[in-house]
mmCIF file of the N, C-alpha and C atoms, coordinates in Angstrom:
data_MODEL
# 
_entry.id   MODEL 
# 
loop_
_atom_site.group_PDB 
_atom_site.id 
_atom_site.type_symbol 
_atom_site.label_atom_id 
_atom_site.label_alt_id 
_atom_site.label_comp_id 
_atom_site.label_asym_id 
_atom_site.label_entity_id 
_atom_site.label_seq_id 
_atom_site.pdbx_PDB_ins_code 
_atom_site.Cartn_x 
_atom_site.Cartn_y 
_atom_site.Cartn_z 
_atom_site.occupancy 
_atom_site.B_iso_or_equiv 
_atom_site.pdbx_formal_charge 
_atom_site.auth_seq_id 
_atom_site.auth_comp_id 
_atom_site.auth_asym_id 
_atom_site.auth_atom_id 
_atom_site.pdbx_PDB_model_num 
ATOM 1   N N  . MET A 1 1  ? 16.946 -20.334 -9.491  1.00 0.00 ? 1  MET A N  1 
ATOM 2   C CA . MET A 1 1  ? 17.218 -19.400 -10.620 1.00 0.00 ? 1  MET A CA 1 
ATOM 3   C C  . MET A 1 1  ? 16.621 -20.119 -11.758 1.00 0.00 ? 1  MET A C  1 
ATOM 4   N N  . ASN A 1 2  ? 17.103 -18.867 -12.606 1.00 0.00 ? 2  ASN A N  1 
ATOM 5   C CA . ASN A 1 2  ? 16.600 -18.949 -14.096 1.00 0.00 ? 2  ASN A CA 1 
ATOM 6   C C  . ASN A 1 2  ? 17.741 -19.228 -15.097 1.00 0.00 ? 2  ASN A C  1 
ATOM 7   N N  . ASP A 1 3  ? 18.012 -20.065 -15.645 1.00 0.00 ? 3  ASP A N  1 
ATOM 8   C CA . ASP A 1 3  ? 19.089 -21.020 -16.062 1.00 0.00 ? 3  ASP A CA 1 
ATOM 9   C C  . ASP A 1 3  ? 18.809 -20.833 -17.799 1.00 0.00 ? 3  ASP A C  1 
ATOM 10  N N  . PHE A 1 4  ? 17.797 -20.173 -17.892 1.00 0.00 ? 4  PHE A N  1 
ATOM 11  C CA . PHE A 1 4  ? 17.483 -19.945 -19.292 1.00 0.00 ? 4  PHE A CA 1 
ATOM 12  C C  . PHE A 1 4  ? 17.494 -18.374 -19.985 1.00 0.00 ? 4  PHE A C  1 
ATOM 13  N N  . THR A 1 5  ? 17.080 -18.190 -20.886 1.00 0.00 ? 5  THR A N  1 
ATOM 14  C CA . THR A 1 5  ? 17.260 -16.732 -21.779 1.00 0.00 ? 5  THR A CA 1 
ATOM 15  C C  . THR A 1 5  ? 16.082 -16.711 -22.875 1.00 0.00 ? 5  THR A C  1 
ATOM 16  N N  . ILE A 1 6  ? 15.348 -15.946 -22.648 1.00 0.00 ? 6  ILE A N  1 
ATOM 17  C CA . ILE A 1 6  ? 14.165 -15.753 -24.031 1.00 0.00 ? 6  ILE A CA 1 
ATOM 18  C C  . ILE A 1 6  ? 14.527 -14.434 -24.749 1.00 0.00 ? 6  ILE A C  1 
ATOM 19  N N  . ASP A 1 7  ? 14.829 -14.344 -26.059 1.00 0.00 ? 7  ASP A N  1 
ATOM 20  C CA . ASP A 1 7  ? 14.960 -13.266 -26.623 1.00 0.00 ? 7  ASP A CA 1 
ATOM 21  C C  . ASP A 1 7  ? 13.925 -12.138 -26.675 1.00 0.00 ? 7  ASP A C  1 
ATOM 22  N N  . ASP A 1 8  ? 12.799 -12.510 -26.539 1.00 0.00 ? 8  ASP A N  1 
ATOM 23  C CA . ASP A 1 8  ? 11.773 -11.730 -26.420 1.00 0.00 ? 8  ASP A CA 1 
ATOM 24  C C  . ASP A 1 8  ? 11.715 -10.987 -25.104 1.00 0.00 ? 8  ASP A C  1 
ATOM 25  N N  . LEU A 1 9  ? 11.222 -9.894  -24.937 1.00 0.00 ? 9  LEU A N  1 
ATOM 26  C CA . LEU A 1 9  ? 10.941 -9.000  -23.556 1.00 0.00 ? 9  LEU A CA 1 
ATOM 27  C C  . LEU A 1 9  ? 10.069 -9.898  -22.519 1.00 0.00 ? 9  LEU A C  1 
ATOM 28  N N  . ILE A 1 10 ? 10.374 -10.051 -21.761 1.00 0.00 ? 10 ILE A N  1 
ATOM 29  C CA . ILE A 1 10 ? 9.446  -10.781 -20.848 1.00 0.00 ? 10 ILE A CA 1 
ATOM 30  C C  . ILE A 1 10 ? 9.362  -9.554  -19.341 1.00 0.00 ? 10 ILE A C  1 
ATOM 31  N N  . HIS A 1 11 ? 7.716  -9.614  -18.776 1.00 0.00 ? 11 HIS A N  1 
ATOM 32  C CA . HIS A 1 11 ? 7.861  -8.829  -18.020 1.00 0.00 ? 11 HIS A CA 1 
ATOM 33  C C  . HIS A 1 11 ? 7.537  -9.397  -16.707 1.00 0.00 ? 11 HIS A C  1 
ATOM 34  N N  . VAL A 1 12 ? 7.802  -9.333  -15.626 1.00 0.00 ? 12 VAL A N  1 
ATOM 35  C CA . VAL A 1 12 ? 8.119  -9.443  -14.179 1.00 0.00 ? 12 VAL A CA 1 
ATOM 36  C C  . VAL A 1 12 ? 7.560  -8.891  -13.126 1.00 0.00 ? 12 VAL A C  1 
ATOM 37  N N  . TYR A 1 13 ? 6.310  -9.091  -12.293 1.00 0.00 ? 13 TYR A N  1 
ATOM 38  C CA . TYR A 1 13 ? 5.433  -8.391  -11.172 1.00 0.00 ? 13 TYR A CA 1 
ATOM 39  C C  . TYR A 1 13 ? 6.035  -8.808  -9.677  1.00 0.00 ? 13 TYR A C  1 
ATOM 40  N N  . HIS A 1 14 ? 6.104  -7.846  -9.305  1.00 0.00 ? 14 HIS A N  1 
ATOM 41  C CA . HIS A 1 14 ? 6.647  -8.828  -8.034  1.00 0.00 ? 14 HIS A CA 1 
ATOM 42  C C  . HIS A 1 14 ? 5.803  -7.806  -6.781  1.00 0.00 ? 14 HIS A C  1 
ATOM 43  N N  . CYS A 1 15 ? 4.770  -8.776  -6.131  1.00 0.00 ? 15 CYS A N  1 
ATOM 44  C CA . CYS A 1 15 ? 4.367  -7.802  -5.241  1.00 0.00 ? 15 CYS A CA 1 
ATOM 45  C C  . CYS A 1 15 ? 5.075  -8.182  -3.750  1.00 0.00 ? 15 CYS A C  1 
ATOM 46  N N  . GLY A 1 16 ? 4.961  -6.927  -3.238  1.00 0.00 ? 16 GLY A N  1 
ATOM 47  C CA . GLY A 1 16 ? 5.774  -7.044  -1.816  1.00 0.00 ? 16 GLY A CA 1 
ATOM 48  C C  . GLY A 1 16 ? 7.466  -6.748  -2.081  1.00 0.00 ? 16 GLY A C  1 
ATOM 49  N N  . GLY A 1 17 ? 7.762  -6.485  -3.218  1.00 0.00 ? 17 GLY A N  1 
ATOM 50  C CA . GLY A 1 17 ? 9.218  -6.355  -3.512  1.00 0.00 ? 17 GLY A CA 1 
ATOM 51  C C  . GLY A 1 17 ? 10.144 -5.674  -2.965  1.00 0.00 ? 17 GLY A C  1 
ATOM 52  N N  . ARG A 1 18 ? 10.345 -5.371  -1.390  1.00 0.00 ? 18 ARG A N  1 
ATOM 53  C CA . ARG A 1 18 ? 11.075 -4.895  -0.884  1.00 0.00 ? 18 ARG A CA 1 
ATOM 54  C C  . ARG A 1 18 ? 12.762 -4.941  -0.905  1.00 0.00 ? 18 ARG A C  1 
ATOM 55  N N  . SER A 1 19 ? 12.844 -6.248  -1.029  1.00 0.00 ? 19 SER A N  1 
ATOM 56  C CA . SER A 1 19 ? 13.979 -6.835  -1.435  1.00 0.00 ? 19 SER A CA 1 
ATOM 57  C C  . SER A 1 19 ? 14.777 -6.470  -2.665  1.00 0.00 ? 19 SER A C  1 
ATOM 58  N N  . GLY A 1 20 ? 14.006 -6.049  -3.425  1.00 0.00 ? 20 GLY A N  1 
ATOM 59  C CA . GLY A 1 20 ? 14.616 -5.296  -4.847  1.00 0.00 ? 20 GLY A CA 1 
ATOM 60  C C  . GLY A 1 20 ? 14.362 -6.300  -5.737  1.00 0.00 ? 20 GLY A C  1 
ATOM 61  N N  . LEU A 1 21 ? 15.443 -6.691  -6.646  1.00 0.00 ? 21 LEU A N  1 
ATOM 62  C CA . LEU A 1 21 ? 15.018 -7.547  -7.769  1.00 0.00 ? 21 LEU A CA 1 
ATOM 63  C C  . LEU A 1 21 ? 15.167 -9.173  -6.943  1.00 0.00 ? 21 LEU A C  1 
ATOM 64  N N  . HIS A 1 22 ? 14.301 -10.019 -7.418  1.00 0.00 ? 22 HIS A N  1 
ATOM 65  C CA . HIS A 1 22 ? 14.009 -11.122 -6.584  1.00 0.00 ? 22 HIS A CA 1 
ATOM 66  C C  . HIS A 1 22 ? 15.337 -12.171 -7.046  1.00 0.00 ? 22 HIS A C  1 
ATOM 67  N N  . ASP A 1 23 ? 16.039 -12.754 -6.378  1.00 0.00 ? 23 ASP A N  1 
ATOM 68  C CA . ASP A 1 23 ? 17.298 -13.902 -6.821  1.00 0.00 ? 23 ASP A CA 1 
ATOM 69  C C  . ASP A 1 23 ? 17.037 -14.392 -7.790  1.00 0.00 ? 23 ASP A C  1 
ATOM 70  N N  . SER A 1 24 ? 15.581 -14.744 -8.175  1.00 0.00 ? 24 SER A N  1 
ATOM 71  C CA . SER A 1 24 ? 15.129 -16.075 -9.318  1.00 0.00 ? 24 SER A CA 1 
ATOM 72  C C  . SER A 1 24 ? 15.721 -15.389 -11.021 1.00 0.00 ? 24 SER A C  1 
ATOM 73  N N  . PHE A 1 25 ? 15.485 -13.841 -10.565 1.00 0.00 ? 25 PHE A N  1 
ATOM 74  C CA . PHE A 1 25 ? 16.026 -13.253 -11.636 1.00 0.00 ? 25 PHE A CA 1 
ATOM 75  C C  . PHE A 1 25 ? 17.332 -12.532 -11.932 1.00 0.00 ? 25 PHE A C  1 
ATOM 76  N N  . LYS A 1 26 ? 18.380 -12.537 -10.814 1.00 0.00 ? 26 LYS A N  1 
ATOM 77  C CA . LYS A 1 26 ? 19.507 -11.899 -10.866 1.00 0.00 ? 26 LYS A CA 1 
ATOM 78  C C  . LYS A 1 26 ? 20.443 -12.138 -12.257 1.00 0.00 ? 26 LYS A C  1 
ATOM 79  N N  . SER A 1 27 ? 20.299 -13.392 -12.498 1.00 0.00 ? 27 SER A N  1 
ATOM 80  C CA . SER A 1 27 ? 21.265 -14.085 -13.616 1.00 0.00 ? 27 SER A CA 1 
ATOM 81  C C  . SER A 1 27 ? 20.431 -14.224 -14.614 1.00 0.00 ? 27 SER A C  1 
ATOM 82  N N  . TYR A 1 28 ? 19.335 -13.720 -14.994 1.00 0.00 ? 28 TYR A N  1 
ATOM 83  C CA . TYR A 1 28 ? 18.435 -13.621 -15.987 1.00 0.00 ? 28 TYR A CA 1 
ATOM 84  C C  . TYR A 1 28 ? 19.195 -12.687 -17.198 1.00 0.00 ? 28 TYR A C  1 
ATOM 85  N N  . GLN A 1 29 ? 19.895 -12.955 -18.436 1.00 0.00 ? 29 GLN A N  1 
ATOM 86  C CA . GLN A 1 29 ? 20.504 -12.278 -19.500 1.00 0.00 ? 29 GLN A CA 1 
ATOM 87  C C  . GLN A 1 29 ? 19.098 -11.872 -20.309 1.00 0.00 ? 29 GLN A C  1 
ATOM 88  N N  . GLY A 1 30 ? 18.191 -12.142 -20.750 1.00 0.00 ? 30 GLY A N  1 
ATOM 89  C CA . GLY A 1 30 ? 17.326 -11.944 -21.713 1.00 0.00 ? 30 GLY A CA 1 
ATOM 90  C C  . GLY A 1 30 ? 16.536 -10.367 -21.352 1.00 0.00 ? 30 GLY A C  1 
ATOM 91  N N  . PRO A 1 31 ? 16.030 -9.806  -22.142 1.00 0.00 ? 31 PRO A N  1 
ATOM 92  C CA . PRO A 1 31 ? 15.500 -8.369  -22.004 1.00 0.00 ? 31 PRO A CA 1 
ATOM 93  C C  . PRO A 1 31 ? 14.550 -8.582  -20.924 1.00 0.00 ? 31 PRO A C  1 
ATOM 94  N N  . MET A 1 32 ? 13.918 -7.637  -20.149 1.00 0.00 ? 32 MET A N  1 
ATOM 95  C CA . MET A 1 32 ? 13.309 -7.621  -18.931 1.00 0.00 ? 32 MET A CA 1 
ATOM 96  C C  . MET A 1 32 ? 12.602 -6.435  -18.248 1.00 0.00 ? 32 MET A C  1 
ATOM 97  N N  . LYS A 1 33 ? 11.308 -6.495  -18.269 1.00 0.00 ? 33 LYS A N  1 
ATOM 98  C CA . LYS A 1 33 ? 10.571 -5.000  -17.787 1.00 0.00 ? 33 LYS A CA 1 
ATOM 99  C C  . LYS A 1 33 ? 10.209 -5.694  -15.912 1.00 0.00 ? 33 LYS A C  1 
ATOM 100 N N  . TYR A 1 34 ? 10.649 -5.324  -15.130 1.00 0.00 ? 34 TYR A N  1 
ATOM 101 C CA . TYR A 1 34 ? 10.456 -5.570  -13.737 1.00 0.00 ? 34 TYR A CA 1 
ATOM 102 C C  . TYR A 1 34 ? 10.159 -4.662  -13.370 1.00 0.00 ? 34 TYR A C  1 
ATOM 103 N N  . THR A 1 35 ? 8.576  -4.758  -12.940 1.00 0.00 ? 35 THR A N  1 
ATOM 104 C CA . THR A 1 35 ? 7.650  -4.369  -11.889 1.00 0.00 ? 35 THR A CA 1 
ATOM 105 C C  . THR A 1 35 ? 7.693  -4.671  -10.364 1.00 0.00 ? 35 THR A C  1 
ATOM 106 N N  . SER A 1 36 ? 7.793  -3.636  -9.500  1.00 0.00 ? 36 SER A N  1 
ATOM 107 C CA . SER A 1 36 ? 7.650  -4.284  -7.785  1.00 0.00 ? 36 SER A CA 1 
ATOM 108 C C  . SER A 1 36 ? 6.709  -3.619  -7.392  1.00 0.00 ? 36 SER A C  1 
ATOM 109 N N  . PHE A 1 37 ? 6.180  -3.769  -6.650  1.00 0.00 ? 37 PHE A N  1 
ATOM 110 C CA . PHE A 1 37 ? 4.886  -2.993  -5.834  1.00 0.00 ? 37 PHE A CA 1 
ATOM 111 C C  . PHE A 1 37 ? 5.216  -3.091  -4.317  1.00 0.00 ? 37 PHE A C  1 
ATOM 112 N N  . GLU A 1 38 ? 5.394  -2.076  -4.008  1.00 0.00 ? 38 GLU A N  1 
ATOM 113 C CA . GLU A 1 38 ? 5.860  -1.883  -2.178  1.00 0.00 ? 38 GLU A CA 1 
ATOM 114 C C  . GLU A 1 38 ? 4.951  -1.003  -1.821  1.00 0.00 ? 38 GLU A C  1 
ATOM 115 N N  . PRO A 1 39 ? 4.164  -1.449  -0.765  1.00 0.00 ? 39 PRO A N  1 
ATOM 116 C CA . PRO A 1 39 ? 3.284  -0.138  -0.326  1.00 0.00 ? 39 PRO A CA 1 
ATOM 117 C C  . PRO A 1 39 ? 3.983  0.536   1.015   1.00 0.00 ? 39 PRO A C  1 
ATOM 118 N N  . SER A 1 40 ? 4.772  -0.091  1.602   1.00 0.00 ? 40 SER A N  1 
ATOM 119 C CA . SER A 1 40 ? 5.786  0.634   2.749   1.00 0.00 ? 40 SER A CA 1 
ATOM 120 C C  . SER A 1 40 ? 6.364  1.747   2.256   1.00 0.00 ? 40 SER A C  1 
ATOM 121 N N  . ALA A 1 41 ? 5.874  2.802   2.949   1.00 0.00 ? 41 ALA A N  1 
ATOM 122 C CA . ALA A 1 41 ? 6.670  3.702   1.950   1.00 0.00 ? 41 ALA A CA 1 
ATOM 123 C C  . ALA A 1 41 ? 8.487  4.032   2.501   1.00 0.00 ? 41 ALA A C  1 
ATOM 124 N N  . ASP A 1 42 ? 8.610  3.512   3.679   1.00 0.00 ? 42 ASP A N  1 
ATOM 125 C CA . ASP A 1 42 ? 10.277 3.176   3.961   1.00 0.00 ? 42 ASP A CA 1 
ATOM 126 C C  . ASP A 1 42 ? 11.035 2.665   3.146   1.00 0.00 ? 42 ASP A C  1 
ATOM 127 N N  . ALA A 1 43 ? 10.611 1.167   2.910   1.00 0.00 ? 43 ALA A N  1 
ATOM 128 C CA . ALA A 1 43 ? 11.037 0.185   1.909   1.00 0.00 ? 43 ALA A CA 1 
ATOM 129 C C  . ALA A 1 43 ? 11.080 1.037   -0.085  1.00 0.00 ? 43 ALA A C  1 
ATOM 130 N N  . PHE A 1 44 ? 9.631  1.543   0.169   1.00 0.00 ? 44 PHE A N  1 
ATOM 131 C CA . PHE A 1 44 ? 9.509  1.968   -1.202  1.00 0.00 ? 44 PHE A CA 1 
ATOM 132 C C  . PHE A 1 44 ? 10.706 3.279   -1.584  1.00 0.00 ? 44 PHE A C  1 
ATOM 133 N N  . GLU A 1 45 ? 10.703 4.275   -0.693  1.00 0.00 ? 45 GLU A N  1 
ATOM 134 C CA . GLU A 1 45 ? 11.974 5.190   -0.809  1.00 0.00 ? 45 GLU A CA 1 
ATOM 135 C C  . GLU A 1 45 ? 13.376 4.536   -0.884  1.00 0.00 ? 45 GLU A C  1 
ATOM 136 N N  . LYS A 1 46 ? 13.591 3.540   -0.241  1.00 0.00 ? 46 LYS A N  1 
ATOM 137 C CA . LYS A 1 46 ? 14.893 2.951   -0.184  1.00 0.00 ? 46 LYS A CA 1 
ATOM 138 C C  . LYS A 1 46 ? 14.947 2.377   -1.751  1.00 0.00 ? 46 LYS A C  1 
ATOM 139 N N  . LEU A 1 47 ? 13.959 1.716   -2.072  1.00 0.00 ? 47 LEU A N  1 
ATOM 140 C CA . LEU A 1 47 ? 14.167 0.985   -3.529  1.00 0.00 ? 47 LEU A CA 1 
ATOM 141 C C  . LEU A 1 47 ? 14.353 2.045   -4.441  1.00 0.00 ? 47 LEU A C  1 
ATOM 142 N N  . LYS A 1 48 ? 13.853 3.239   -4.322  1.00 0.00 ? 48 LYS A N  1 
ATOM 143 C CA . LYS A 1 48 ? 13.949 4.295   -5.310  1.00 0.00 ? 48 LYS A CA 1 
ATOM 144 C C  . LYS A 1 48 ? 14.912 4.556   -5.399  1.00 0.00 ? 48 LYS A C  1 
ATOM 145 N N  . GLN A 1 49 ? 16.105 4.735   -4.549  1.00 0.00 ? 49 GLN A N  1 
ATOM 146 C CA . GLN A 1 49 ? 17.394 5.114   -4.144  1.00 0.00 ? 49 GLN A CA 1 
ATOM 147 C C  . GLN A 1 49 ? 18.388 4.077   -5.039  1.00 0.00 ? 49 GLN A C  1 
ATOM 148 N N  . GLU A 1 50 ? 17.756 2.919   -5.058  1.00 0.00 ? 50 GLU A N  1 
ATOM 149 C CA . GLU A 1 50 ? 18.901 1.870   -5.433  1.00 0.00 ? 50 GLU A CA 1 
ATOM 150 C C  . GLU A 1 50 ? 18.708 1.857   -6.641  1.00 0.00 ? 50 GLU A C  1 
ATOM 151 N N  . VAL A 1 51 ? 20.216 1.634   -7.506  1.00 0.00 ? 51 VAL A N  1 
ATOM 152 C CA . VAL A 1 51 ? 19.827 1.627   -9.181  1.00 0.00 ? 51 VAL A CA 1 
ATOM 153 C C  . VAL A 1 51 ? 19.874 -0.100  -9.467  1.00 0.00 ? 51 VAL A C  1 
ATOM 154 N N  . ILE A 1 52 ? 18.863 -0.452  -9.908  1.00 0.00 ? 52 ILE A N  1 
ATOM 155 C CA . ILE A 1 52 ? 18.876 -1.923  -9.807  1.00 0.00 ? 52 ILE A CA 1 
ATOM 156 C C  . ILE A 1 52 ? 18.593 -2.010  -11.668 1.00 0.00 ? 52 ILE A C  1 
ATOM 157 N N  . SER A 1 53 ? 18.763 -1.177  -12.515 1.00 0.00 ? 53 SER A N  1 
ATOM 158 C CA . SER A 1 53 ? 18.483 -1.210  -13.923 1.00 0.00 ? 53 SER A CA 1 
ATOM 159 C C  . SER A 1 53 ? 19.757 -1.347  -14.725 1.00 0.00 ? 53 SER A C  1 
ATOM 160 N N  . THR A 1 54 ? 19.864 -2.588  -15.474 1.00 0.00 ? 54 THR A N  1 
ATOM 161 C CA . THR A 1 54 ? 20.980 -2.597  -16.314 1.00 0.00 ? 54 THR A CA 1 
ATOM 162 C C  . THR A 1 54 ? 20.743 -2.856  -17.521 1.00 0.00 ? 54 THR A C  1 
ATOM 163 N N  . THR A 1 55 ? 21.731 -3.159  -18.424 1.00 0.00 ? 55 THR A N  1 
ATOM 164 C CA . THR A 1 55 ? 21.609 -3.518  -19.900 1.00 0.00 ? 55 THR A CA 1 
ATOM 165 C C  . THR A 1 55 ? 20.177 -3.650  -20.314 1.00 0.00 ? 55 THR A C  1 
ATOM 166 N N  . ASN A 1 56 ? 20.094 -5.050  -19.856 1.00 0.00 ? 56 ASN A N  1 
ATOM 167 C CA . ASN A 1 56 ? 18.832 -6.150  -19.986 1.00 0.00 ? 56 ASN A CA 1 
ATOM 168 C C  . ASN A 1 56 ? 17.578 -5.964  -19.218 1.00 0.00 ? 56 ASN A C  1 
ATOM 169 N N  . ILE A 1 57 ? 17.594 -5.345  -17.865 1.00 0.00 ? 57 ILE A N  1 
ATOM 170 C CA . ILE A 1 57 ? 16.642 -5.012  -17.174 1.00 0.00 ? 57 ILE A CA 1 
ATOM 171 C C  . ILE A 1 57 ? 16.185 -3.643  -16.923 1.00 0.00 ? 57 ILE A C  1 
ATOM 172 N N  . ALA A 1 58 ? 15.070 -3.444  -17.077 1.00 0.00 ? 58 ALA A N  1 
ATOM 173 C CA . ALA A 1 58 ? 14.038 -2.042  -16.598 1.00 0.00 ? 58 ALA A CA 1 
ATOM 174 C C  . ALA A 1 58 ? 13.714 -1.863  -15.291 1.00 0.00 ? 58 ALA A C  1 
ATOM 175 N N  . PHE A 1 59 ? 13.914 -1.882  -14.210 1.00 0.00 ? 59 PHE A N  1 
ATOM 176 C CA . PHE A 1 59 ? 13.446 -1.939  -13.146 1.00 0.00 ? 59 PHE A CA 1 
ATOM 177 C C  . PHE A 1 59 ? 12.292 -0.609  -12.558 1.00 0.00 ? 59 PHE A C  1 
ATOM 178 N N  . GLU A 1 60 ? 11.359 -0.673  -12.017 1.00 0.00 ? 60 GLU A N  1 
ATOM 179 C CA . GLU A 1 60 ? 10.497 -0.198  -11.864 1.00 0.00 ? 60 GLU A CA 1 
ATOM 180 C C  . GLU A 1 60 ? 9.465  -0.263  -10.709 1.00 0.00 ? 60 GLU A C  1 
ATOM 181 N N  . VAL A 1 61 ? 9.740  0.695   -9.412  1.00 0.00 ? 61 VAL A N  1 
ATOM 182 C CA . VAL A 1 61 ? 9.012  0.434   -8.146  1.00 0.00 ? 61 VAL A CA 1 
ATOM 183 C C  . VAL A 1 61 ? 8.019  1.167   -8.117  1.00 0.00 ? 61 VAL A C  1 
ATOM 184 N N  . LEU A 1 62 ? 6.282  0.471   -7.665  1.00 0.00 ? 62 LEU A N  1 
ATOM 185 C CA . LEU A 1 62 ? 5.520  1.472   -7.398  1.00 0.00 ? 62 LEU A CA 1 
ATOM 186 C C  . LEU A 1 62 ? 4.945  1.321   -5.855  1.00 0.00 ? 62 LEU A C  1 
ATOM 187 N N  . PRO A 1 63 ? 4.498  2.859   -5.659  1.00 0.00 ? 63 PRO A N  1 
ATOM 188 C CA . PRO A 1 63 ? 4.637  3.028   -4.090  1.00 0.00 ? 63 PRO A CA 1 
ATOM 189 C C  . PRO A 1 63 ? 3.033  1.987   -3.465  1.00 0.00 ? 63 PRO A C  1 
ATOM 190 N N  . PHE A 1 64 ? 2.561  1.145   -3.884  1.00 0.00 ? 64 PHE A N  1 
ATOM 191 C CA . PHE A 1 64 ? 1.217  0.595   -3.589  1.00 0.00 ? 64 PHE A CA 1 
ATOM 192 C C  . PHE A 1 64 ? 1.296  -0.816  -3.791  1.00 0.00 ? 64 PHE A C  1 
ATOM 193 N N  . ALA A 1 65 ? 0.366  -1.487  -3.075  1.00 0.00 ? 65 ALA A N  1 
ATOM 194 C CA . ALA A 1 65 ? 0.130  -2.972  -3.504  1.00 0.00 ? 65 ALA A CA 1 
ATOM 195 C C  . ALA A 1 65 ? -1.295 -2.882  -4.309  1.00 0.00 ? 65 ALA A C  1 
ATOM 196 N N  . LEU A 1 66 ? -1.188 -4.328  -4.708  1.00 0.00 ? 66 LEU A N  1 
ATOM 197 C CA . LEU A 1 66 ? -2.547 -4.762  -5.396  1.00 0.00 ? 66 LEU A CA 1 
ATOM 198 C C  . LEU A 1 66 ? -3.781 -5.036  -4.413  1.00 0.00 ? 66 LEU A C  1 
ATOM 199 N N  . ASP A 1 67 ? -4.910 -4.945  -4.811  1.00 0.00 ? 67 ASP A N  1 
ATOM 200 C CA . ASP A 1 67 ? -5.827 -4.810  -3.957  1.00 0.00 ? 67 ASP A CA 1 
ATOM 201 C C  . ASP A 1 67 ? -7.148 -5.586  -4.684  1.00 0.00 ? 67 ASP A C  1 
ATOM 202 N N  . LYS A 1 68 ? -8.015 -5.529  -3.925  1.00 0.00 ? 68 LYS A N  1 
ATOM 203 C CA . LYS A 1 68 ? -9.008 -6.289  -4.178  1.00 0.00 ? 68 LYS A CA 1 
ATOM 204 C C  . LYS A 1 68 ? -9.738 -5.699  -5.404  1.00 0.00 ? 68 LYS A C  1 
# 
């Protein structure tokens, strides 16, 4: 768990993010842009339906994986 807060915006990149917001960042209170990469079509559609963005977190999910 992250028990710290930074006033500046942080960027988190979650590869294979079918679980949504990673537990390590759920209690983080600072400003955050969270980008999740999920190539599975079913998991991607499920994540698109979830409302994960909060007052301090801007959540985005992309339907592809990082590759070579």
